[in-house]
Steps between C-alpha positions, in 0.01 A plus 500: 500500500720500803295220648557287193882566522502420858321166440724383210830616641534233781449228252737626228740201443771705332522738799534198738762356274709822487466551872605149578783506256629837659474358848696179407752715313565711817517195726740326253714812469540531868564122550759506222684791656512349844600161357782662290635707792498190726678267244743757357845336513389156591501176310138538421569814305772317300270217421228732379738708297627172329141405405413840352829535321478159344153543339201593692260378221654160469507462876128587532409272203678205662326572824155519343588186297553313832181634632309390180673156547356479840152604382492242224619219732241602748225488233616171383468366836157654547363352191656158569308516843188625320492184282465276816353733755162661428555758787790636324313504175209689657736781603451722197770748616759223477384357173456826315123486505463150355339325796412136518252458204539195283662698220747674732596160654579368151716806432709481830745222364573706191533826710751308731701385203507853357636642824757232541625552135487881548705474821756289321549741219516799716754297728724442194484859398586610848794274501639634186441851643744407775732312260473660157766259352328206656673166590599279214385186694153653564438623139313205355307416824388867524404512140293175533333635804410818320381334191279246698362774715426723200311212324311429816392869535374516152312170533336571838432860395305362185314249720392765747388739238227250391444355841399797681208731408484839324507698834863379589622530131375857501686579826824361357469699190412816661771468764757405232404802279516740808835368611638508138381875459662598840814314406514672165496842664762400738727352217465814293579728810797276593624483150515888477674507845762253376558678182553826683738325751270552801498136594705184419382257244246244649505127409215299341481323832417818684212572254361153535496528876334846489241375251404217728466728800285750302283202364433357850389839607294552192335153540386583849374837400298376198362206694389721783327740254321216317388321826573665825432174674726284283799509728305429818411187677207307366398319183462682165168481315673358185865429437 
């Protein structure tokens, strides 16, 4: 019995997770203490205090929003290159596992359009997060950009659903369901915390940004589970 325990204990993922978390917590605590003592009474402390006092949740959501904008712009550039460059298309890690099969090459223009439209909508929402009242001269242009981008997303999503095979449709559905379940749990917990006055009210923009982060992680996890080689270099068997 003791031999079995000794054999299974080193491979226990929960133990590794807990030990790793504890180590990082200790290192983070020591680093935070040293940083706080060194910056106390300086301009850096005033800047950090201003950020936290204004609204940490709003600050983090905008920061993550800018990171997502960068990811979507980078993705649009990658798929634009994949249309004209087969070497880029062959890199399954960059193209989300699609590769350079004929069906995938047909899908790339629609994926490019989808990312451009998604980036435009997220950019408009980020703009209004900074300027809640908006600019009167920009109202109609931003509305037309959002409307056009929304129609483009629906159209390209519909085309991609029937253009790609069942394998990728299953991944999208599974990742979306997993992300929605996680998001539901977070929303319920956050709602209870807000009702109890433990945290300030969060905006819809913060929820949207958080869901996108969760979905990207869920997509990578689901794709890796379904095909461990999906996000590696090389050509997929079917796409």
